[in-house]
N, C-alpha and C positions, 0 to 999 in steps of 0.2 A: 332412862338410864343415861349416865354420863361416863365419859372416858376419864382417865387420870388427868387429862388436860382440861377438864370441865367442858368438853365438847359433847353435843347431843349424840347419843348412840341409840339407834332404833333397831330393836331386835325383830327380825323378819324370818318367818318359816314359810317355805314354799313346798307344796307337794304337787307333783305332776308326773304322770307316767311316761312322758315323752322326753327323752334325754336332750334332744335339740332345743326344746322349749325351756328346759331347765338351764341350759347353757345361755339362752337369751336373758332369762331372769338374772343369772349370775353376773352377766356382763352389765345389765342395767343397774344392778345394785352395787356394782363395784365402785370404788372411790373415784377412779379416773373418769368413768362415763358420767356419773352424776355431777362430779365437780365441773366438768366442761359445760354441761347444760346449766348448772346453777350460775356459773360465771356469766354466761350469755344472758340469762334472765335478770341477774343483778345489774348488768350493764344497761339493759333495756329499762329496768325499773328506775335507775338513776337518771337516764335520759328523758323518760316520759313523765316522771314525777319529781318530787323534791330531792335534789341532790344531797340534802342534809339528812334524808331519811336513813335510819339505821337499817342496814341490810341484814336479814336473818342469817344466822350462821348456817353454813352448809351442813346438812345432816351426814352422819356416817352410819352405815348399816352393819349390823352383825347378822350376816346372811347364813341361813342353814337351809338345806334342801334334802328332800327325799322323794321317792317315786311311788309310794303307796300310802293310802289313807291310814292304815294301822300304824305305819312308821311315824306319820305326822302326829297321831294321838300319843304315841310313846314318847316322842321328842318333846311335845308340849307338856306332858305329864312330868317328865324329868326336869324340864326347865322350871316349871311351877314349884316342884319339890325342892329345887336348888335355890329358890327365891329370886330367880331371874326369868320371869315369864316373858313370852314373846309379846311384843306390842301389836304385831299384825301377823295373821296367818292367811296365806293365799293358797286356795285349794282348787285344783281342777275338779270339776263335778264328776267326770268319768275317769276311773283309774282301775281298769280290770287287772288282775283277777280278784283283788281283795275288796274291802269296803270302799264305797264311793266317797266322794268329797263331802256330800251332804251328811252322811253318817259320821264321818270323821269330824266335820264341823260341829255337829250336835254334841259329840263326846268332848271335844275341846272346849266348847262353850260351858259344859258342866264343870270342867276343871277351872275355867277362868271366865267369869262373867264380863270382864272389862276388855278382853281382847277384841280387836277389830278383825272381823273375818271377811275376806274377799273371795267370792266364788268366781271362777273364770271357766268358761266353757265355749266350745265350738258348736254346741248343740243347744237346742231350746226345749229339751224334753222335761225339764223341771221348772215349772212356773215360779216366779219370784214370790208369789203368795204362799206356795208350799214351803219355800225356803224360810220365809218369815215365821211360819208356824213351827217349823222343826228346829230353827236355830235363832230364837229371839235373843236380844231385843233388836228391833229394826234399825235403830240409829247406829248400831255397831255391826251392821250387816251390809255388804256391798256386793254387786253383781255386775260382771263385765262379760261381754262376748268377745271371742277370738274372731278374727285377728285383732290384736291390740298393739299399742305402742308400749313396749316394755320400759323405755326410759321415761315416758310420761307417767306410767304407773308408779315408778319409783318416786317421782315428784309428788304424785297424788298421795302416796303412802306417807311421805314426810308431812304433807299438809294435814292429812287425816289424823296423824298422831299429835301434831301440834294443836289442832282444834280440840281434840279430846282432852288434852292436858289443860287447856284453858277453859274446859267446861262448855265448849260450844257444840259438841256432838251429842 
């Protein structure tokens, strides 16, 4: 998706039951946080490589969050019905008391086979093989352990969406 100014807009849905973790995601996907990181990376790219290289436009995120799996499914469904599906859905694996992230991911995948789904967990009770079975296809499924760098995740999300758009994923 693009903005009115033809800038890249990446739609991201995050579901996590921890409000402090959601605040970290919100900060990482905000324009000021990512912009400063992208500027540093762009400067390094210019210094290390060809200064004539076109630098990729800084991504802008349309960030939506919720704290339960069922809410994530409802938001993804609404977005798909409105013709503006999410590019990436980031789900905590455990979100008591409702459905867990894996069940939410499976339901979201049925709504949108193209969405990149990232599972994030502080536990290792759901093996990656089970996730691949329950939420295929594997190339559009990612798994990260907490703790993690939220600002690095924002950069990885931008890269993931760009790769998918170019048919590399």
